[in-house]
Structure formats: C-alpha cells, structure tokens
C-alpha positions in Angstrom: -25.8 44.0 14.1 -23.7 46.5 16.1 -25.7 49.2 17.9 -25.5 52.9 17.1 -24.0 53.6 20.5 -21.3 50.9 20.1 -20.3 52.2 16.7 -20.4 56.0 17.2 -17.5 58.1 16.1 -16.5 59.7 19.4 -16.6 63.5 19.8 -18.8 64.4 16.9 -22.4 65.8 16.8 -25.0 63.3 15.6 -22.7 60.2 16.0 -23.1 58.5 12.7 -23.0 54.8 13.5 -22.9 51.7 11.4 -26.6 51.5 10.4 -26.6 55.1 9.3 -23.4 54.7 7.3 -24.7 51.6 5.6 -27.8 53.5 4.7 -25.7 56.3 3.1 -23.6 53.7 1.3 -26.7 52.1 -0.2 -28.2 55.4 -1.3 -25.1 56.9 -2.7 -24.2 53.8 -4.7 -27.6 53.7 -6.2 -27.4 57.4 -7.1 -23.9 57.0 -8.5 -25.2 54.2 -10.9 -28.1 56.5 -12.0 -25.7 59.4 -12.7 -23.3 57.2 -14.6 -26.2 56.0 -16.8 -27.2 59.7 -17.4 -23.6 60.8 -18.2 -22.6 57.9 -20.5 -19.5 55.8 -20.0 -17.3 57.8 -22.3 -17.9 61.1 -20.5 -14.8 62.6 -18.7 -14.9 62.8 -14.9 -14.1 66.5 -14.1 -12.4 65.8 -10.7 -10.3 62.8 -11.9 -8.2 64.0 -14.9 -7.8 61.2 -17.5 -10.8 59.2 -16.2 -14.0 58.5 -18.0 -17.2 57.4 -16.3 -16.4 53.8 -17.1 -13.1 54.2 -15.2 -15.0 55.5 -12.2 -17.3 52.4 -12.2 -14.4 50.0 -12.6 -12.5 51.7 -9.8 -15.3 51.7 -7.3 -16.7 48.4 -8.3 -13.3 46.8 -7.6 -12.9 48.7 -4.3 -16.4 47.6 -3.1 -15.5 43.9 -3.8 -12.1 44.4 -2.1 -13.6 45.9 1.0 -16.4 43.3 1.2 -13.8 40.5 1.1 -12.1 41.8 4.3 -15.4 41.8 6.2 -16.9 38.6 4.7 -13.7 36.5 4.9 -12.3 38.3 8.0 -8.8 38.7 6.6 -6.5 39.7 9.4 -3.8 41.2 7.2 -3.5 43.4 4.1 -4.6 41.5 1.0 -2.7 42.5 -2.2 -4.9 44.4 -4.6 -4.5 45.3 -8.3 -2.8 48.5 -9.2 -5.1 51.3 -10.5 -3.7 50.7 -14.0 -4.6 47.0 -13.8 -8.1 47.8 -12.5 -8.9 50.2 -15.3 -7.5 47.9 -17.9 -9.6 45.0 -16.7 -13.3 44.8 -15.7 -16.3 44.0 -17.8 -17.2 45.5 -21.1 -19.5 48.5 -21.3 -22.6 46.4 -21.9 -22.1 44.5 -18.6 -20.4 47.3 -16.6 -23.5 48.9 -15.0 -24.9 45.5 -13.8 -21.4 44.5 -12.5 -21.1 47.7 -10.5 -24.5 47.4 -9.0 -23.9 43.8 -8.1 -20.6 44.6 -6.2 -22.2 47.5 -4.4 -25.2 45.5 -3.3 -22.9 42.7 -2.0 -20.9 45.2 0.0 -24.1 46.6 1.6 -25.3 43.0 2.4 -22.0 41.9 3.9 -21.7 45.0 6.1 -25.3 44.7 7.3 -24.9 41.0 8.1 -21.6 41.4 10.0 -21.8 40.6 13.7 -20.0 42.3 16.7 -17.3 39.7 16.7 -16.2 40.4 13.1 -12.4 40.8 13.1 -10.4 41.9 10.1 -7.7 44.3 8.9 -8.3 48.0 9.0 -6.0 51.0 8.5 -7.6 53.8 10.6 -8.7 53.8 14.2 -12.4 52.9 14.6 -14.6 51.5 17.3 -14.7 48.2 15.4 -13.6 46.7 12.1 -17.2 46.9 10.8 -17.4 50.5 11.9 -14.2 51.3 10.0 -15.3 49.6 6.7 -18.8 51.0 6.8 -17.4 54.5 7.4 -14.7 54.3 4.8 -16.9 52.8 2.1 -19.7 55.2 2.8 -17.4 58.2 2.2 -15.6 56.6 -0.7 -18.9 56.1 -2.4 -20.3 59.5 -1.5 -17.4 61.3 -3.1 -17.5 59.2 -6.2 -21.2 59.8 -6.4 -20.4 63.5 -6.6 -17.9 62.7 -9.4 -20.6 60.9 -11.4 -23.1 63.7 -10.9 -20.5 66.3 -11.9 -19.8 64.2 -15.1 -23.5 64.1 -15.8 -23.8 67.8 -15.3 -20.8 68.5 -17.6 -22.5 66.4 -20.3 -25.7 68.4 -20.0 -27.6 65.4 -18.8 -28.4 66.6 -15.2 -28.1 69.6 -12.9 -25.9 69.8 -9.8 -27.6 70.5 -6.5 -26.6 73.8 -4.9 -26.1 73.6 -2.0 -24.6 70.1 -2.3 -27.0 67.3 -1.5 -25.0 65.9 1.4 -26.3 65.6 4.9 -24.5 67.9 7.3 -23.8 65.3 10.0 -22.6 62.9 7.4 -20.3 65.6 6.0 -19.0 66.4 9.5 -18.2 62.7 9.9 -16.3 62.7 6.6 -14.3 65.8 7.5 -13.4 64.1 10.8 -12.2 61.0 8.9 -10.0 63.1 6.7 -8.4 65.1 9.5 -8.5 62.8 12.6 -8.0 59.7 10.5 -6.0 60.1 7.3 -4.1 63.2 8.3 -3.4 61.9 11.8 -2.0 58.8 10.2 0.3 60.8 8.0 1.6 62.5 11.2 2.2 59.1 12.9 4.1 57.8 10.0 6.1 60.9 9.5 5.0 61.3 5.9 3.5 64.8 6.1 5.6 67.3 4.0 3.2 70.3 4.0 4.4 73.8 4.7 4.3 75.3 8.3 0.8 76.5 9.0 -2.0 76.5 11.5 -5.4 75.8 9.8 -8.7 76.0 11.5 -11.7 74.2 10.0 -15.2 75.1 11.2 -18.3 73.3 10.0 -21.3 75.4 11.0 -24.8 74.2 10.1 -26.8 75.3 13.1 -27.8 73.5 16.2 -26.4 69.9 16.4 -24.4 70.4 13.2 -21.3 72.4 14.4 -17.8 70.9 14.7 -14.3 72.3 14.7 -10.8 71.0 13.9 -7.3 72.5 14.1 -4.3 71.4 12.0 -0.9 72.6 13.3 1.9 71.9 10.9 5.6 72.7 11.4 8.9 71.2 10.2 9.1 67.7 11.5 5.8 68.0 13.3 2.1 67.7 12.7 -0.7 67.9 15.2 -4.4 67.5 14.6 -7.1 68.1 17.2 -10.9 68.6 17.5 -11.7 72.1 18.7 -10.8 75.7 18.2 -7.7 77.9 18.8 -5.5 80.5 17.1 -4.9 79.8 13.4 -3.2 81.6 10.5 -6.1 80.6 8.2 -9.7 79.7 9.1 -12.2 78.1 6.7 -15.8 78.3 7.9 -19.2 77.3 6.4 -21.6 74.5 5.8 -20.1 71.1 6.4 -21.0 69.7 3.0 -19.1 72.5 1.2 -16.0 72.0 3.4 -16.3 68.2 2.8 -16.2 68.7 -0.9 -13.5 71.4 -0.7 -11.1 69.1 1.3 -11.8 66.2 -1.1 -11.0 68.6 -4.0 -14.4 68.2 -5.5 -15.4 71.9 -5.1 -13.8 75.3 -4.7 -14.3 77.9 -2.0 -17.7 79.1 -3.1 -20.1 79.4 -0.1 -17.3 79.4 2.4 -15.6 82.1 4.4 -11.8 82.0 4.4 -10.1 84.2 6.9 -6.4 85.0 7.3 -3.8 83.7 4.9 -5.8 81.9 2.2 -2.6 80.6 0.8 -2.3 78.2 3.8 -5.5 76.5 2.8 -4.3 76.2 -0.8 -1.1 74.7 0.4 -2.9 72.2 2.7 -5.1 71.0 -0.2 -2.1 70.7 -2.5 -0.1 68.6 0.0 -2.8 66.4 1.5 -3.1 63.1 -0.4 -5.3 60.2 0.8 -3.5 56.9 0.7 -4.8 53.4 1.5 -1.7 52.0 3.2 
C-alpha cells in the first residue's frame, strides 16, 4: 500500500492520498447503490438528460470494471472501451443490475487497495503514481454519480437532498483541483480549449485548513491555469462542495458569491467538457 505522503496531491490543503480516496470511493459507491434502489431504475437522472437510473448503473458499473482492469492487469497503453451507446445497450437485466453494479464497485475497491508501489499502468492525467491517479479519478467519478442517483431519488420523492451538500470540503477541493489543474490543463496542452477570453478566479473557502484558490486565464490561442489568486474578471467564492458541484454542472450558483462578470462563469461552464482521452 502506498503511504499518504507518497500519494498526496501536491499544493492542496489536507492532501487527500490513496487510502482516503479509496475510502471515499467505497462509501460513495455504496451510497449510490442505495439511492438507485430508492429511486427505481426507470427514474430519469436530472443532470444527465435522456438517462434513467439503470443507465447510470450500467455506465458506472462498466467504468469501474474498465478502471480496475488497468490496475489489476497493469496495461501500459489505452485499452479500447465500448462506446457509451454500446454500454447502455448492453449490461445485465434489471433483476441482476444492482448486484452487478455492487460487484464491480467492490472489485475496483479491492484492486486499488491491494495495488503495490510498483504498479505501473496507463493513465491520462499527471499524478504521483498510477494508483494515485486511478484512486482519485474513480473516487470523483463515483462521487459525482452518487449525487446523480440522489438527485434522481429526490426527484422521485423517495429521498431528500442534503443541503449543504454532503461532500467533505477537502475531498471537494481535491476534485476542483483535478478539474482545473488536471482536465483543463490537459485541454490547454492539447490545444483543444475553445472557450471565450476570460479570467476566472475560483475560491473555495471552508475555514481553517479548507481554503484553496485557482485562476483560469483564457485568451485566443492560449489557456493558463494556476493555483493561487490574482486579478480576475469573474470570481466565484464559497464552500468547496458547492463549487465542486457547480463546475461538474450538478448544481447552480446557490450558496456561492459570484463577483464581476457572471457571464464569464456561465461561458466557462458551457465550454468545459471532461473527456477521457
């Protein structure tokens, strides 16, 4: 098992490491399965137009198995995966779906927990180690989809949403950092960012030990992302969990302060799309 110090995401308060991320992955997967049972498989998923809860379980159940395969088998290169359409058209029938999802989730947790420091496999974002990458990516993938399942259950009248969101502040900070310093930075490196010119400041403020800042500077043909503060045309400030859900398009601006040109934040959210390759 890798140590917390060896797997820390540099520059962030709290330093969520592999053991903590695996713990989050375990808990959020279990909570997702419970919320899916409450909602019912035919219930629409509000944040994923066209999806029902069964589609959510098929998607994430497949992704968990795909990710576990990289770590378990130590694949050094990209392994072709099914298209989203193929994933949703396949998978087990409803009467076996919940057990299938839980089985894949448990196997991913087991594989990550058993991985040693010499584990070497393909990744697509910078990380201290391949295991640190996959633990982080799958923890946040599962957390966001747990929110999807809970929102579906709430929309069906089967549960109530927590307000404020039930997401640890330091975990949310880590997730914001993955989005900005991981996914968005990769868009910059690949020259794929097509967002409008803007300077956006993001400020997660949850008190002592839970404060972090990022700056996104976009101009024609250029994109720079940094940790820290500086002049911005738009600043969004508030609890990390609310910012986390906002940037993942799972919540609106409620509970946040938006200063300057709010249109810049809207444009950023419209143009920022997470991709896996």
